[in-house]
Backbone as CSV, one residue per row, in Angstrom:
resi,resn,N_x,N_y,N_z,CA_x,CA_y,CA_z,C_x,C_y,C_z
1,MET,-83.802,-142.055,-111.516,-84.767,-143.409,-111.951,-84.886,-143.486,-109.959
2,ARG,-86.106,-143.524,-109.203,-86.082,-143.903,-107.729,-86.564,-145.379,-107.887
3,ASN,-86.473,-145.748,-106.821,-86.373,-147.685,-106.391,-86.260,-147.730,-105.032
4,SER,-87.596,-148.749,-104.506,-86.962,-149.221,-102.704,-86.861,-150.376,-103.261
5,VAL,-85.862,-150.672,-102.579,-85.304,-152.022,-102.595,-85.574,-152.168,-101.071
6,ARG,-86.124,-153.479,-100.512,-85.593,-154.481,-99.299,-84.749,-154.474,-98.624
7,ALA,-84.151,-153.963,-97.194,-82.497,-154.460,-97.294,-82.104,-154.724,-95.551
8,ILE,-81.079,-155.931,-95.173,-81.075,-156.054,-93.948,-79.682,-155.915,-93.305
9,VAL,-79.499,-155.447,-92.226,-78.580,-154.559,-91.475,-77.793,-156.087,-91.140
10,ARG,-76.727,-156.876,-91.232,-75.636,-157.940,-91.157,-74.392,-157.352,-89.942
11,GLU,-74.535,-157.915,-89.029,-72.570,-157.421,-88.828,-72.208,-155.633,-89.566
12,GLY,-73.533,-154.799,-89.015,-73.241,-153.530,-89.556,-72.996,-153.217,-90.800
13,LYS,-73.723,-153.790,-91.774,-72.902,-153.155,-93.082,-74.906,-154.088,-93.495
14,ILE,-75.202,-153.086,-94.772,-76.522,-153.018,-95.388,-76.526,-154.429,-96.747
15,GLU,-76.880,-154.937,-96.107,-77.250,-155.993,-97.771,-78.343,-155.967,-97.783
16,LEU,-78.900,-155.766,-99.518,-79.773,-156.168,-100.452,-80.536,-157.422,-100.285
17,LEU,-81.957,-157.479,-100.347,-82.929,-158.589,-100.311,-82.860,-158.863,-102.053
18,GLU,-82.562,-158.213,-102.925,-83.084,-158.739,-103.800,-82.097,-158.605,-105.133
19,ARG,-82.187,-159.015,-105.973,-80.380,-158.319,-107.301,-81.065,-157.398,-107.562
20,VAL,-80.235,-156.010,-107.073,-79.851,-155.060,-108.026,-79.096,-154.489,-108.651
21,GLU,-79.251,-154.299,-110.008,-78.023,-153.860,-110.830,-77.533,-152.522,-110.603
22,LEU,-76.559,-152.312,-109.918,-75.971,-150.908,-109.856,-74.756,-150.822,-109.695
23,PRO,-74.418,-149.436,-110.335,-72.831,-148.613,-111.067,-72.070,-148.672,-109.726
24,GLU,-70.616,-149.183,-109.803,-70.011,-148.255,-108.698,-69.814,-147.366,-108.516
25,GLY,-70.269,-146.601,-106.583,-70.226,-145.644,-106.730,-71.945,-144.910,-106.695
26,ALA,-72.522,-145.092,-107.025,-73.934,-145.442,-107.015,-74.307,-145.103,-105.098
27,GLU,-75.207,-143.614,-105.027,-75.493,-143.083,-104.104,-76.539,-143.432,-103.813
28,ALA,-77.231,-144.433,-102.946,-78.282,-144.404,-102.462,-79.117,-143.720,-101.274
29,LEU,-79.966,-143.727,-100.527,-80.816,-143.105,-99.637,-81.498,-144.311,-98.477
30,VAL,-80.684,-144.661,-97.486,-81.193,-145.988,-96.454,-82.503,-144.977,-95.652
31,THR,-83.400,-145.539,-95.411,-84.395,-144.813,-94.831,-84.901,-146.267,-93.283
32,LEU,-84.983,-146.226,-92.350,-84.622,-147.205,-91.273,-85.764,-147.473,-90.809
33,LEU,-86.581,-148.423,-90.952,-88.117,-148.657,-90.618,-87.898,-149.507,-89.619
34,PRO,-89.048,-148.632,-88.472,-89.120,-149.859,-86.930,-89.043,-151.027,-86.659
35,GLU,-88.800,-151.699,-85.950,-88.954,-153.175,-86.232,-90.483,-153.377,-85.449
36,ASP,-91.287,-152.684,-85.050,-92.391,-153.339,-84.822,-93.244,-153.757,-86.176
37,GLN,-93.740,-154.521,-86.100,-94.576,-154.883,-87.405,-96.047,-153.551,-87.188
38,ASP,-96.407,-153.491,-86.922,-97.478,-152.893,-86.188,-97.448,-151.968,-86.971
39,PHE,-96.197,-151.270,-87.499,-96.575,-150.023,-88.268,-96.777,-150.320,-89.335
40,TRP,-96.393,-151.358,-90.414,-97.167,-151.694,-91.199,-99.136,-151.291,-91.441
41,GLN,-99.032,-152.364,-90.535,-100.674,-152.563,-90.832,-101.134,-150.965,-90.722
42,ALA,-100.461,-150.044,-89.549,-101.477,-148.417,-89.393,-101.151,-148.158,-90.619
43,ALA,-99.644,-148.181,-90.860,-99.707,-147.449,-92.528,-100.555,-147.872,-93.524
44,GLY,-100.968,-149.305,-93.633,-101.646,-148.816,-95.268,-103.108,-148.723,-94.189
45,GLU,-103.790,-148.497,-92.963,-105.203,-149.039,-92.314,-105.205,-147.293,-92.840
46,LEU,-104.245,-145.939,-93.177,-104.702,-144.592,-92.568,-104.222,-144.553,-94.304
47,SER,-103.597,-145.374,-94.933,-104.176,-145.248,-96.460,-105.301,-145.763,-97.141
48,MET,-105.737,-147.279,-96.767,-107.016,-146.943,-97.258,-108.009,-146.445,-96.313
49,GLU,-108.393,-145.588,-95.663,-109.037,-144.734,-94.506,-108.836,-143.668,-96.000
50,THR,-107.928,-142.720,-96.136,-107.856,-141.810,-96.866,-108.358,-142.006,-98.479
51,VAL,-108.440,-143.638,-99.164,-108.847,-143.578,-100.402,-110.495,-143.593,-99.773
52,TRP,-110.561,-144.547,-99.038,-112.371,-145.687,-99.039,-113.201,-143.998,-98.468
53,GLY,-112.283,-143.865,-97.666,-113.106,-142.880,-96.570,-113.235,-141.196,-97.133
54,SER,-113.103,-141.102,-98.571,-113.154,-140.187,-99.241,-114.808,-139.651,-100.111
55,ASP,-115.260,-138.575,-99.537,-116.715,-138.139,-99.955,-116.610,-137.948,-101.595
56,GLN,-115.689,-138.065,-102.694,-115.687,-138.082,-103.594,-116.489,-139.028,-104.404
57,ASP,-115.938,-140.472,-104.024,-116.597,-141.749,-104.130,-118.348,-141.741,-103.956
58,ASP,-118.432,-140.477,-103.594,-120.335,-140.957,-103.339,-121.053,-139.985,-104.493
59,VAL,-120.492,-139.048,-105.574,-120.463,-138.468,-106.540,-120.726,-139.320,-107.147
60,TYR,-120.086,-141.047,-107.560,-120.514,-142.165,-108.193,-121.465,-142.651,-108.212
61,ALA,-121.908,-143.001,-106.711,-122.635,-143.556,-106.162,-124.038,-143.064,-106.404
62,GLU,-123.968,-141.911,-106.376,-125.367,-140.932,-106.954,-125.442,-140.844,-108.492
63,LEU,-124.876,-141.256,-108.848,-124.467,-141.219,-110.445,-125.320,-142.861,-110.738
64,LEU,-124.589,-143.670,-110.189,-125.259,-144.955,-110.195,-126.600,-144.880,-110.327
65,GLN,-127.335,-144.203,-108.904,-129.092,-144.403,-108.445,-129.575,-143.622,-109.899
66,GLU,-129.231,-142.925,-110.616,-130.181,-142.172,-111.804,-129.740,-142.854,-112.207
């Protein structure tokens, strides 16, 4: 099972921002996020362009017109 949990670094240690039950010795993969909050907006826009800019949606529009 793979989960993503937000965390913050304090005094060199990673602290989870939400409560998660983890067994002792559990391994985690840490991805460092850019400090620039514009990253999130750009990432969201790219995802939305991929979904909303799809030519596949044109098929549904044509079917609705019939």
